[in-house]
C-alpha atoms as an extended CHARMM CRD file, in Angstrom:
* protein
*
       228  EXT
         1         1  MET       CA            125.9590000000       70.2080000000      136.8300000000  PROA      1               0.0000000000
         2         2  ILE       CA            126.6410000000       68.4240000000      140.1420000000  PROA      2               0.0000000000
         3         3  ILE       CA            126.6590000000       64.6240000000      139.9680000000  PROA      3               0.0000000000
         4         4  HSD       CA            125.6300000000       62.7510000000      143.0800000000  PROA      4               0.0000000000
         5         5  PHE       CA            127.5110000000       59.4370000000      142.8370000000  PROA      5               0.0000000000
         6         6  ARG       CA            126.4700000000       58.6070000000      146.3810000000  PROA      6               0.0000000000
         7         7  ALA       CA            123.1320000000       57.6100000000      144.9590000000  PROA      7               0.0000000000
         8         8  PHE       CA            124.9260000000       54.8480000000      143.0950000000  PROA      8               0.0000000000
         9         9  GLY       CA            127.0070000000       53.6820000000      146.0570000000  PROA      9               0.0000000000
        10        10  ALA       CA            130.2310000000       55.5410000000      145.0990000000  PROA      10              0.0000000000
        11        11  PRO       CA            132.6720000000       56.4600000000      147.8750000000  PROA      11              0.0000000000
        12        12  ARG       CA            132.2880000000       59.9090000000      149.4920000000  PROA      12              0.0000000000
        13        13  PHE       CA            135.7370000000       61.1330000000      148.3860000000  PROA      13              0.0000000000
        14        14  LEU       CA            134.9090000000       60.3300000000      144.7420000000  PROA      14              0.0000000000
        15        15  THR       CA            131.6130000000       62.1560000000      144.9090000000  PROA      15              0.0000000000
        16        16  GLN       CA            133.2600000000       65.2750000000      146.4230000000  PROA      16              0.0000000000
        17        17  THR       CA            136.0900000000       65.2310000000      143.8640000000  PROA      17              0.0000000000
        18        18  VAL       CA            133.7940000000       64.9910000000      140.8620000000  PROA      18              0.0000000000
        19        19  ASN       CA            131.4620000000       67.6550000000      142.2100000000  PROA      19              0.0000000000
        20        20  ARG       CA            134.3550000000       70.0650000000      142.8190000000  PROA      20              0.0000000000
        21        21  TRP       CA            135.5940000000       69.4730000000      139.2990000000  PROA      21              0.0000000000
        22        22  ALA       CA            132.0930000000       70.1440000000      137.8740000000  PROA      22              0.0000000000
        23        23  ILE       CA            131.7890000000       73.3980000000      139.8280000000  PROA      23              0.0000000000
        24        24  PHE       CA            135.2080000000       74.8460000000      138.9800000000  PROA      24              0.0000000000
        25        25  ASN       CA            135.2670000000       73.7260000000      135.3470000000  PROA      25              0.0000000000
        26        26  ARG       CA            131.7830000000       74.6910000000      134.2150000000  PROA      26              0.0000000000
        27        27  PRO       CA            131.7540000000       77.2090000000      131.3510000000  PROA      27              0.0000000000
        28        28  LEU       CA            131.4430000000       80.8410000000      132.3760000000  PROA      28              0.0000000000
        29        29  ALA       CA            128.7530000000       83.1080000000      130.9110000000  PROA      29              0.0000000000
        30        30  ARG       CA            130.0130000000       84.9680000000      127.8900000000  PROA      30              0.0000000000
        31        31  PRO       CA            130.7200000000       88.5810000000      128.8480000000  PROA      31              0.0000000000
        32        32  ARG       CA            128.5100000000       91.1360000000      127.1800000000  PROA      32              0.0000000000
        33        33  ALA       CA            130.3470000000       93.1370000000      124.5780000000  PROA      33              0.0000000000
        34        34  PRO       CA            130.5190000000       96.8430000000      125.4060000000  PROA      34              0.0000000000
        35        35  LEU       CA            128.2920000000       99.1240000000      123.3490000000  PROA      35              0.0000000000
        36        36  SER       CA            130.1220000000      100.8700000000      120.5950000000  PROA      36              0.0000000000
        37        37  ILE       CA            129.8770000000      104.6070000000      120.1270000000  PROA      37              0.0000000000
        38        38  PHE       CA            127.7090000000      103.9480000000      117.0910000000  PROA      38              0.0000000000
        39        39  ASN       CA            125.2540000000      101.8250000000      119.0940000000  PROA      39              0.0000000000
        40        40  CYS       CA            125.0590000000      104.4100000000      121.8680000000  PROA      40              0.0000000000
        41        41  CYS       CA            124.3210000000      107.1570000000      119.3510000000  PROA      41              0.0000000000
        42        42  ALA       CA            121.7270000000      104.9630000000      117.6530000000  PROA      42              0.0000000000
        43        43  LEU       CA            119.8990000000      104.3040000000      120.9490000000  PROA      43              0.0000000000
        44        44  ARG       CA            119.9900000000      107.9740000000      121.8560000000  PROA      44              0.0000000000
        45        45  PHE       CA            118.6730000000      108.8700000000      118.4060000000  PROA      45              0.0000000000
        46        46  VAL       CA            115.7540000000      106.4480000000      118.8030000000  PROA      46              0.0000000000
        47        47  GLY       CA            114.8620000000      107.9800000000      122.1810000000  PROA      47              0.0000000000
        48        48  VAL       CA            115.0420000000      111.5250000000      120.8420000000  PROA      48              0.0000000000
        49        49  LYS       CA            113.0410000000      110.5210000000      117.7620000000  PROA      49              0.0000000000
        50        50  LYS       CA            110.2300000000      109.1310000000      119.9180000000  PROA      50              0.0000000000
        51        51  ARG       CA            110.1060000000      112.3090000000      121.9840000000  PROA      51              0.0000000000
        52        52  TYR       CA            109.9450000000      114.4820000000      118.8790000000  PROA      52              0.0000000000
        53        53  LEU       CA            107.2240000000      112.2900000000      117.3760000000  PROA      53              0.0000000000
        54        54  LEU       CA            105.1620000000      112.5870000000      120.5690000000  PROA      54              0.0000000000
        55        55  ALA       CA            105.6840000000      116.3490000000      120.7270000000  PROA      55              0.0000000000
        56        56  GLY       CA            104.7760000000      116.6630000000      117.0460000000  PROA      56              0.0000000000
        57        57  ALA       CA            101.5920000000      114.6480000000      117.4710000000  PROA      57              0.0000000000
        58        58  THR       CA            100.5940000000      116.7430000000      120.4920000000  PROA      58              0.0000000000
        59        59  GLY       CA            101.2410000000      119.9600000000      118.5710000000  PROA      59              0.0000000000
        60        60  LEU       CA             99.1980000000      118.7040000000      115.6290000000  PROA      60              0.0000000000
        61        61  VAL       CA             96.2030000000      117.9240000000      117.8430000000  PROA      61              0.0000000000
        62        62  ALA       CA             96.4690000000      121.3200000000      119.5540000000  PROA      62              0.0000000000
        63        63  GLY       CA             96.6720000000      123.0200000000      116.1520000000  PROA      63              0.0000000000
        64        64  VAL       CA             93.5480000000      121.2440000000      114.9050000000  PROA      64              0.0000000000
        65        65  VAL       CA             91.6140000000      122.2260000000      118.0450000000  PROA      65              0.0000000000
        66        66  ALA       CA             92.7820000000      125.8540000000      117.8310000000  PROA      66              0.0000000000
        67        67  THR       CA             91.8640000000      126.0430000000      114.1340000000  PROA      67              0.0000000000
        68        68  LYS       CA             88.4310000000      124.6210000000      114.8670000000  PROA      68              0.0000000000
        69        69  LEU       CA             87.8570000000      127.1890000000      117.5980000000  PROA      69              0.0000000000
        70        70  LEU       CA             89.1130000000      130.1220000000      115.5360000000  PROA      70              0.0000000000
        71        71  THR       CA             87.0200000000      129.2400000000      112.4830000000  PROA      71              0.0000000000
        72        72  ARG       CA             83.7690000000      128.5130000000      114.3180000000  PROA      72              0.0000000000
        73        73  PRO       CA             80.7700000000      130.8120000000      113.6660000000  PROA      73              0.0000000000
        74        74  ARG       CA             80.7640000000      133.8990000000      115.8290000000  PROA      74              0.0000000000
        75        75  ASP       CA             77.1770000000      133.3340000000      116.9280000000  PROA      75              0.0000000000
        76        76  VAL       CA             74.9720000000      130.2690000000      116.9610000000  PROA      76              0.0000000000
        77        77  SER       CA             71.9070000000      130.4510000000      114.7460000000  PROA      77              0.0000000000
        78        78  TRP       CA             68.8070000000      129.9270000000      116.8660000000  PROA      78              0.0000000000
        79        79  PRO       CA             66.3990000000      129.1700000000      113.9680000000  PROA      79              0.0000000000
        80        80  HSD       CA             68.7590000000      126.5150000000      112.5820000000  PROA      80              0.0000000000
        81        81  SER       CA             69.2780000000      124.9160000000      115.9830000000  PROA      81              0.0000000000
        82        82  ILE       CA             65.8340000000      125.0250000000      117.5780000000  PROA      82              0.0000000000
        83        83  ASP       CA             65.1460000000      121.3570000000      116.8470000000  PROA      83              0.0000000000
        84        84  LEU       CA             68.3200000000      120.4090000000      118.7410000000  PROA      84              0.0000000000
        85        85  ILE       CA             67.5550000000      122.3790000000      121.9000000000  PROA      85              0.0000000000
        86        86  TYR       CA             66.4050000000      120.6980000000      125.0720000000  PROA      86              0.0000000000
        87        87  HSD       CA             63.2250000000      122.3190000000      126.4040000000  PROA      87              0.0000000000
        88        88  ALA       CA             63.1640000000      124.8660000000      123.5670000000  PROA      88              0.0000000000
        89        89  GLU       CA             59.5910000000      125.7870000000      124.5130000000  PROA      89              0.0000000000
        90        90  HSD       CA             60.9850000000      127.3160000000      127.7260000000  PROA      90              0.0000000000
        91        91  SER       CA             63.5660000000      129.5020000000      125.9650000000  PROA      91              0.0000000000
        92        92  TRP       CA             63.4540000000      133.2880000000      126.0710000000  PROA      92              0.0000000000
        93        93  PHE       CA             65.7040000000      136.1700000000      125.0320000000  PROA      93              0.0000000000
        94        94  THR       CA             66.3520000000      139.5300000000      126.6170000000  PROA      94              0.0000000000
        95        95  THR       CA             68.9690000000      142.2710000000      126.2250000000  PROA      95              0.0000000000
        96        96  ILE       CA             71.3450000000      143.3330000000      128.9690000000  PROA      96              0.0000000000
        97        97  ASP       CA             73.8410000000      146.1570000000      128.3600000000  PROA      97              0.0000000000
        98        98  GLY       CA             73.3750000000      145.7360000000      124.6100000000  PROA      98              0.0000000000
        99        99  VAL       CA             74.0470000000      141.9800000000      124.7300000000  PROA      99              0.0000000000
       100       100  ARG       CA             71.2920000000      139.5330000000      123.8090000000  PROA      100             0.0000000000
       101       101  ILE       CA             70.9400000000      136.9150000000      126.5570000000  PROA      101             0.0000000000
       102       102  HSD       CA             69.2850000000      133.5430000000      126.1240000000  PROA      102             0.0000000000
       103       103  TYR       CA             67.7240000000      131.9140000000      129.1710000000  PROA      103             0.0000000000
       104       104  GLN       CA             65.2260000000      129.1850000000      129.9610000000  PROA      104             0.0000000000
       105       105  GLU       CA             62.4970000000      129.5120000000      132.5520000000  PROA      105             0.0000000000
       106       106  ALA       CA             60.0600000000      127.0100000000      134.0090000000  PROA      106             0.0000000000
       107       107  GLY       CA             57.7840000000      126.8770000000      137.0390000000  PROA      107             0.0000000000
       108       108  HSD       CA             55.1510000000      129.1770000000      138.4660000000  PROA      108             0.0000000000
       109       109  GLU       CA             56.0160000000      132.8620000000      138.4010000000  PROA      109             0.0000000000
       110       110  ASP       CA             55.1990000000      133.2140000000      142.1080000000  PROA      110             0.0000000000
       111       111  ALA       CA             57.2830000000      130.2000000000      143.1480000000  PROA      111             0.0000000000
       112       112  PRO       CA             60.6260000000      130.6840000000      144.9600000000  PROA      112             0.0000000000
       113       113  PRO       CA             63.1490000000      131.6510000000      142.2660000000  PROA      113             0.0000000000
       114       114  LEU       CA             66.1640000000      129.4270000000      141.6500000000  PROA      114             0.0000000000
       115       115  ILE       CA             68.9130000000      130.4570000000      139.2300000000  PROA      115             0.0000000000
       116       116  LEU       CA             71.2450000000      127.8880000000      137.6750000000  PROA      116             0.0000000000
       117       117  ILE       CA             74.6330000000      129.2080000000      136.5350000000  PROA      117             0.0000000000
       118       118  HSD       CA             76.6800000000      126.9810000000      134.2200000000  PROA      118             0.0000000000
       119       119  GLY       CA             80.4730000000      126.6980000000      134.1030000000  PROA      119             0.0000000000
       120       120  PHE       CA             83.3220000000      127.6810000000      131.7970000000  PROA      120             0.0000000000
       121       121  ILE       CA             83.1010000000      126.5930000000      128.1170000000  PROA      121             0.0000000000
       122       122  SER       CA             79.5720000000      125.3750000000      128.7590000000  PROA      122             0.0000000000
       123       123  SER       CA             75.9370000000      126.4840000000      128.5090000000  PROA      123             0.0000000000
       124       124  ASN       CA             72.6390000000      126.0000000000      130.2950000000  PROA      124             0.0000000000
       125       125  LEU       CA             72.4870000000      122.6100000000      128.5700000000  PROA      125             0.0000000000
       126       126  VAL       CA             74.3140000000      121.1580000000      131.5900000000  PROA      126             0.0000000000
       127       127  TRP       CA             71.1210000000      121.6300000000      133.6120000000  PROA      127             0.0000000000
       128       128  ASN       CA             68.7630000000      119.9230000000      131.1480000000  PROA      128             0.0000000000
       129       129  GLU       CA             68.1780000000      116.8500000000      133.3210000000  PROA      129             0.0000000000
       130       130  VAL       CA             67.3100000000      118.7940000000      136.4870000000  PROA      130             0.0000000000
       131       131  PHE       CA             65.6530000000      121.8360000000      134.8890000000  PROA      131             0.0000000000
       132       132  LEU       CA             62.0680000000      120.5310000000      134.7560000000  PROA      132             0.0000000000
       133       133  PRO       CA             62.2760000000      118.3160000000      137.8760000000  PROA      133             0.0000000000
       134       134  LEU       CA             63.2460000000      121.3930000000      139.9130000000  PROA      134             0.0000000000
       135       135  ALA       CA             60.3300000000      123.3130000000      138.4330000000  PROA      135             0.0000000000
       136       136  ASN       CA             58.0110000000      120.4210000000      139.2490000000  PROA      136             0.0000000000
       137       137  ALA       CA             59.3650000000      120.4580000000      142.7990000000  PROA      137             0.0000000000
       138       138  GLY       CA             57.9470000000      123.9560000000      143.2730000000  PROA      138             0.0000000000
       139       139  PHE       CA             60.6430000000      126.3710000000      142.0910000000  PROA      139             0.0000000000
       140       140  ARG       CA             60.6960000000      129.0870000000      139.4730000000  PROA      140             0.0000000000
       141       141  VAL       CA             63.7980000000      127.9080000000      137.6420000000  PROA      141             0.0000000000
       142       142  ILE       CA             65.8900000000      130.2310000000      135.4680000000  PROA      142             0.0000000000
       143       143  ALA       CA             68.8910000000      128.8390000000      133.5920000000  PROA      143             0.0000000000
       144       144  PRO       CA             70.7030000000      131.5090000000      131.5540000000  PROA      144             0.0000000000
       145       145  ASP       CA             73.4070000000      131.1860000000      128.9390000000  PROA      145             0.0000000000
       146       146  LEU       CA             76.0610000000      133.5470000000      130.2700000000  PROA      146             0.0000000000
       147       147  PRO       CA             77.3340000000      136.2360000000      127.8600000000  PROA      147             0.0000000000
       148       148  GLY       CA             79.7470000000      134.5470000000      125.4570000000  PROA      148             0.0000000000
       149       149  TYR       CA             78.1860000000      131.0980000000      125.7980000000  PROA      149             0.0000000000
       150       150  GLY       CA             75.3890000000      129.0260000000      124.3280000000  PROA      150             0.0000000000
       151       151  TYR       CA             72.8180000000      131.1010000000      122.4470000000  PROA      151             0.0000000000
       152       152  SER       CA             73.7070000000      134.3890000000      124.1250000000  PROA      152             0.0000000000
       153       153  ASP       CA             75.6800000000      136.9870000000      122.1750000000  PROA      153             0.0000000000
       154       154  LYS       CA             79.4610000000      136.7360000000      122.0950000000  PROA      154             0.0000000000
       155       155  PRO       CA             80.8910000000      140.2410000000      121.6520000000  PROA      155             0.0000000000
       156       156  ARG       CA             84.5590000000      140.1500000000      120.6730000000  PROA      156             0.0000000000
       157       157  ASN       CA             85.4500000000      142.9290000000      123.0950000000  PROA      157             0.0000000000
       158       158  GLY       CA             83.3450000000      141.5230000000      125.9310000000  PROA      158             0.0000000000
       159       159  GLU       CA             84.6920000000      141.3160000000      129.4760000000  PROA      159             0.0000000000
       160       160  TYR       CA             84.3820000000      137.6480000000      130.3560000000  PROA      160             0.0000000000
       161       161  THR       CA             85.4330000000      137.7230000000      134.0020000000  PROA      161             0.0000000000
       162       162  ILE       CA             83.8170000000      136.3940000000      137.1440000000  PROA      162             0.0000000000
       163       163  ALA       CA             82.8280000000      139.9150000000      138.1870000000  PROA      163             0.0000000000
       164       164  SER       CA             81.2990000000      140.8410000000      134.8160000000  PROA      164             0.0000000000
       165       165  GLN       CA             79.3410000000      137.5770000000      134.6300000000  PROA      165             0.0000000000
       166       166  ALA       CA             78.0430000000      138.1400000000      138.1590000000  PROA      166             0.0000000000
       167       167  ARG       CA             76.8250000000      141.5890000000      137.1230000000  PROA      167             0.0000000000
       168       168  ALA       CA             75.0910000000      140.0620000000      134.0930000000  PROA      168             0.0000000000
       169       169  VAL       CA             73.2150000000      137.5440000000      136.2630000000  PROA      169             0.0000000000
       170       170  LEU       CA             72.1750000000      140.2780000000      138.6940000000  PROA      170             0.0000000000
       171       171  ALA       CA             70.9850000000      142.3940000000      135.7640000000  PROA      171             0.0000000000
       172       172  LEU       CA             68.9540000000      139.4210000000      134.4830000000  PROA      172             0.0000000000
       173       173  MET       CA             67.3540000000      139.1180000000      137.9180000000  PROA      173             0.0000000000
       174       174  ASP       CA             66.4400000000      142.8150000000      137.7360000000  PROA      174             0.0000000000
       175       175  ARG       CA             64.9830000000      142.3360000000      134.2550000000  PROA      175             0.0000000000
       176       176  LEU       CA             62.8290000000      139.4260000000      135.4720000000  PROA      176             0.0000000000
       177       177  GLY       CA             61.7220000000      141.2640000000      138.6030000000  PROA      177             0.0000000000
       178       178  ILE       CA             63.5020000000      138.8880000000      140.9860000000  PROA      178             0.0000000000
       179       179  GLU       CA             64.6690000000      140.5640000000      144.1840000000  PROA      179             0.0000000000
       180       180  LYS       CA             66.2440000000      137.5190000000      145.8280000000  PROA      180             0.0000000000
       181       181  ALA       CA             66.8810000000      133.9370000000      144.6850000000  PROA      181             0.0000000000
       182       182  THR       CA             68.5900000000      130.6920000000      145.4590000000  PROA      182             0.0000000000
       183       183  ILE       CA             71.7680000000      130.7390000000      143.3710000000  PROA      183             0.0000000000
       184       184  VAL       CA             73.2620000000      127.4650000000      142.1460000000  PROA      184             0.0000000000
       185       185  GLY       CA             76.6560000000      127.5580000000      140.4370000000  PROA      185             0.0000000000
       186       186  ALA       CA             78.6410000000      124.7220000000      138.8780000000  PROA      186             0.0000000000
       187       187  SER       CA             82.3900000000      124.8660000000      138.2780000000  PROA      187             0.0000000000
       188       188  TYR       CA             83.2390000000      128.3680000000      136.9970000000  PROA      188             0.0000000000
       189       189  GLY       CA             79.6110000000      129.2760000000      137.6550000000  PROA      189             0.0000000000
       190       190  GLY       CA             80.2520000000      128.5010000000      141.3030000000  PROA      190             0.0000000000
       191       191  ALA       CA             82.7560000000      131.3440000000      141.4660000000  PROA      191             0.0000000000
       192       192  ILE       CA             80.1690000000      133.6740000000      139.9070000000  PROA      192             0.0000000000
       193       193  ALA       CA             77.5240000000      132.5550000000      142.4000000000  PROA      193             0.0000000000
       194       194  ALA       CA             79.9200000000      132.9810000000      145.3320000000  PROA      194             0.0000000000
       195       195  LEU       CA             80.8510000000      136.4930000000      144.2270000000  PROA      195             0.0000000000
       196       196  MET       CA             77.1750000000      137.4100000000      144.0030000000  PROA      196             0.0000000000
       197       197  ALA       CA             76.7160000000      136.1970000000      147.5780000000  PROA      197             0.0000000000
       198       198  ILE       CA             79.7560000000      138.1890000000      148.7680000000  PROA      198             0.0000000000
       199       199  ASP       CA             79.0210000000      141.4530000000      146.9610000000  PROA      199             0.0000000000
       200       200  CYS       CA             75.2280000000      141.3630000000      147.1080000000  PROA      200             0.0000000000
       201       201  PRO       CA             74.1730000000      139.1090000000      149.9980000000  PROA      201             0.0000000000
       202       202  GLU       CA             70.7340000000      140.7170000000      150.0300000000  PROA      202             0.0000000000
       203       203  ARG       CA             70.0820000000      139.2110000000      146.5700000000  PROA      203             0.0000000000
       204       204  VAL       CA             71.0130000000      135.6310000000      147.5260000000  PROA      204             0.0000000000
       205       205  SER       CA             68.6600000000      133.6680000000      149.7560000000  PROA      205             0.0000000000
       206       206  ARG       CA             70.6150000000      130.4200000000      149.4700000000  PROA      206             0.0000000000
       207       207  LEU       CA             73.9170000000      129.5180000000      147.8380000000  PROA      207             0.0000000000
       208       208  VAL       CA             74.6400000000      126.1140000000      146.2940000000  PROA      208             0.0000000000
       209       209  LEU       CA             78.1210000000      125.4190000000      144.8760000000  PROA      209             0.0000000000
       210       210  VAL       CA             78.7910000000      122.3750000000      142.6980000000  PROA      210             0.0000000000
       211       211  GLY       CA             82.4930000000      121.6300000000      142.0460000000  PROA      211             0.0000000000
       212       212  ALA       CA             83.1880000000      125.3530000000      142.1980000000  PROA      212             0.0000000000
       213       213  VAL       CA             86.3700000000      127.1800000000      141.2600000000  PROA      213             0.0000000000
       214       214  SER       CA             87.3020000000      130.4530000000      142.8940000000  PROA      214             0.0000000000
       215       215  ASN       CA             89.2610000000      132.5220000000      140.3790000000  PROA      215             0.0000000000
       216       216  ASP       CA             89.9110000000      133.3520000000      136.7200000000  PROA      216             0.0000000000
       217       217  GLU       CA             92.8020000000      130.8750000000      136.4400000000  PROA      217             0.0000000000
       218       218  PRO       CA             91.1170000000      128.8600000000      133.6110000000  PROA      218             0.0000000000
       219       219  LYS       CA             91.1700000000      131.9290000000      131.3850000000  PROA      219             0.0000000000
       220       220  LYS       CA             94.9990000000      131.8900000000      131.4140000000  PROA      220             0.0000000000
       221       221  LYS       CA             95.0170000000      128.7090000000      129.3190000000  PROA      221             0.0000000000
       222       222  LEU       CA             95.4220000000      129.4840000000      125.6200000000  PROA      222             0.0000000000
       223       223  LEU       CA             92.9220000000      126.9690000000      124.2610000000  PROA      223             0.0000000000
       224       224  LEU       CA             90.3550000000      127.9290000000      126.9070000000  PROA      224             0.0000000000
       225       225  ARG       CA             90.7210000000      131.5980000000      125.9360000000  PROA      225             0.0000000000
       226       226  LEU       CA             90.1550000000      130.6640000000      122.2940000000  PROA      226             0.0000000000
       227       227  ALA       CA             87.0330000000      128.7720000000      123.2520000000  PROA      227             0.0000000000
       228       228  THR       CA             85.5080000000      131.7630000000      125.0130000000  PROA      228             0.0000000000
């Protein structure tokens, strides 16, 4: 603490002397004691413990998800789920290469066809809010569940690649008598739609990609493979 005696009329030399004494004789901060080996080990143990707890919690969540995916029913029961389906009155089934395919169709049969392809770990449910508005806008809208998804069959030995899914959509077009259509693909479905346009440009009148991916990279993830 510096005392300003000048405020009380004290001589300058007295003020300077007292202030110097206050500065040089004030107590110093107590030095921090060095950490002992025990304390260092304890801190390191706490840090390691937190990391292991986090890793354990993450592993537990992943295990629960994997168990849920592995123990799910192989196929979804249509009769038991019909009351939960959006636009169930527009649902149809057909068979392509021995696999039962579920799709929904709305709009006039002679209207320009528009095919909606959903993404990975999804179903045609993603289109439920635009399905009927597009039909009302003058399109013949077809929204399939790709093989392995939704209410379509899920063969264990199925080939769930971009190329095989593109062939399935083209085969569905053949089954419905559609020579050419506007193809809309979202996410993983965008890659399928793009491949259709590359390999069979004569079958694609317009191509619409929504947040599209371009490869099979998602299938390399363990949990995503289990969900297929």
